[in-house]
C-alpha positions, 0 to 999 in steps of 0.5 A, a space after each residue: 393170281 399171284 405167281 409163286 415167289 419161292 424157289 429151291 435154293 439149288 438144283 441139288 436141293 430140288 433133286 433130293 426133295 423130288 427124289 425124297 418125294 418118290 422114295 417112300 413106302 413104295 420103295 422101302 416097304 412095299 417093293 421088298 415084299 412084292 419081290 418076295 411074292 412075285 419071283 425076285 429078280 424077274 419082277 425087279 427087271 420088269 419093274 425097271 423096264 416099266 419105270 424107264 418106259 412109263 415112269 420117266 415120261 410121266 415124270 417129265 409130263 408133271 415137270 413140264 407143266 410145273 415149269 410152264 405154269 409156275 403156279 400151284 397145280 390147280 392154277 397151273 391147269 387153269 392158266 395153261 388151259 385158258 379156262 377155270 374148268 381145267 383146274 379140276 385136274 389139279 383139284 383131283 391131285 389135291 384130293 388124292 394127296 390129302 387122302 393118301 397122306 391120311 392113311 400114309 400117316 397111319 403107317 408113319 405112326 406105326 414106324 414112330 411106335 416101332 422106333 420107340 420099341 426098338 430103343 426099348 429093345 436096346 435098353 432091355 425094356 421091350 422085345 420087338 420079336 415078341 409073338 403078336 406084337 404087330 397085331 397088339 400095336 395096330 390093335 391098341 387105339 391110343 398107341 397108333 393114334 399117338 404115333 400118327 399124331 407125332 408123325 403128322 407133327 414132324 411133317 407139318 413142322 418141316 413144311 412150315 419152314 417153307 420150300 428152301 429152309 424147310 423142305 429143301 433143308 430137311 431133304 438135304 439132311 435126310 436123303 444122304 442119311 438114307 443112303 448112308 444107313 442103307 450102305 451100313 445095313 447092306 454091308 452087314 447083311 452081305 457079310 452074313 453066311 448064306 447071304 449070296 442066296 438072297 442076292 441071287 434071288 433079287 438080281 437073277 431073273 427066274 421068269 418061270 415065277 412070273 405070271 400076268 398078275 406079277 407083270 401087272 403089279 410090276 407096272 403098277 409099282 413103277 407107276 407109283 414109284 415116282 409119285 405120279 398123279 397127285 401133282 407133287 412133282 408138278 408142285 416141286 417143278 414149279 419152284 425150280 429156277 430157269 437154269 435147271 435142266 429138267 430132263 437131266 434132273 428127271 433122269 437123276 431122280 429116276 436113277 436115285 429111286 431105282 438105286 434106293 429100291 435095289 438097296 432096299 432089296 439088298 438090305 433085306 433079302 441077304 439077311 432073310 436068306 441067311 436065316 432061312 426065312 424066305 417063305 415067311 418074307 411076304 406081305 406088309 408085315 415084312 418090316 415089322 414082323 420078319 425083320 426084327 426076327 432076322 436082326 435078332 440073330 445078328 450080333 448088334 442086331 437091335 442097333 441095326 434094326 433101329 437103324 432100319 426103322 430110322 431109315 424107314 422114317 426118313 423115307 416116309 417123311 420125305 414123301 409125306 412133306 410133298 403130299 401136304 405141300 401140294 395142298 398148302 401151295 394151292 391155298 397160299 398161292 405164293 403168299 408165304 405169310 400164310 404158310 404156317 397157319 395153313 400148314 397146321 390146319 391141313 395137318 389137323 384135318 388130314 390127321 382127323 380124316 386118317 383116324 378111322 383108317 388108324 382104328 380100322 385094325 382095332 375098334 373099327 375092324 368090323 367096318 367095311 366099305 366095298 368089302 374092304 377095311 377103311 384103311 384098304 378102301 382109302 388105299 384103293 381110292 388113291 392107288 386105283 382111282 385118283 392117281 391113275 385118273 390124275 396121271 391120265 388127265 395130266 398126260 392128255 392135257 400136256 399132249 393135246 392142249 399145250 403148245 409143243 413149242 412152249 413144251 420144248 422151250 420149257 425143257 430146253 430141248 430141240 424138237 428133234 427125234 427124241 422130243 417127237 418120240 416123247 410126244 408120241 409116247 405121251 399122246 398115244 402110248 401112256 394114255 393106253 397104258 394108264 387106262 389099262 392099269 386103271 381098268 385092270 386095277 378096278 376089276 
């Protein structure tokens, strides 16, 4: 088996690419409406605690496996485990990434459509605040399929450029633009009358609003905020040079993810509070239904909404490129001359697999699997089964199968108190937490 020959061009490139993989729908789309649903600042605080106690240790598990293996995920588990059967752990991650991108690209398609509509709104050719527009868009097959195809086209084009010239270069452009766009939106949102009410809602904990369900959702949000379980972080870590300190990089990535998550709240809630739409700002339609109404009330709001959609597109793309890279890397196995063809094959297959999810809001709306729409079923399979199971197996594998001396050497740390504490966490605490999330989510 030929080892990976490609590497990130720089430590910054790796951090930005890995942070971009983590920052996606979870931070920009899902987190704001979950905060609105589960009590604001209290939910944020619990999410932050879980991210540090659960997310960061799990991130380091994948990073360590990536550096030790320096191979695609399937080959890494075979190599470190000493038996072909261990490759099934990596295969599980590949399947998770494939299915995840199939319905992730559906939302990416919505974003592409709304990007065009936002431009049309500026030109006076469309109205993004029109009643029922979101249902009309998701209920029009040709429109959402075209959007999905365009999103997959951009994703595949970036990945064909390779690790350094494709993924790293795109991340170095999109992640700084993501930050800059957020700062512009936050600055405008915070200057609105009554904006501080939204800031207080986001940052001031009200534990009376917290329920056991909210705690569970906060745990789940922290679990998936760092893209753990699909082996994307393992894949990215396998491209890291030896002189890069993985614990420091992991801390920067978690910090970046947390900052962008908070930025998303600061961009949304002050504006929502300013126009008294707090009661409406719940559910997945927040970005596509409520925010257009909010921005319509602001001077130059059409331009700011276009900025927000562009930001959302960047966040979604930086995640999608890691999902397809997981599968591409396992097929090409370091042979970069195959990257172009294999990437486009996977892009087409993922697109075709995702079409039923795309149509689950229109012509296939009556089709249900396990009493769920096709889109929701795919989400359930990945979020509630494949990713938690992948994370559980990877954690147990590193904690009990891999030599601890090799682990400490890969992380470039001494086997002191901090290292032994981390080993205790991944051996005993994380499996229990993951099993809790896994079982509870299925109930």
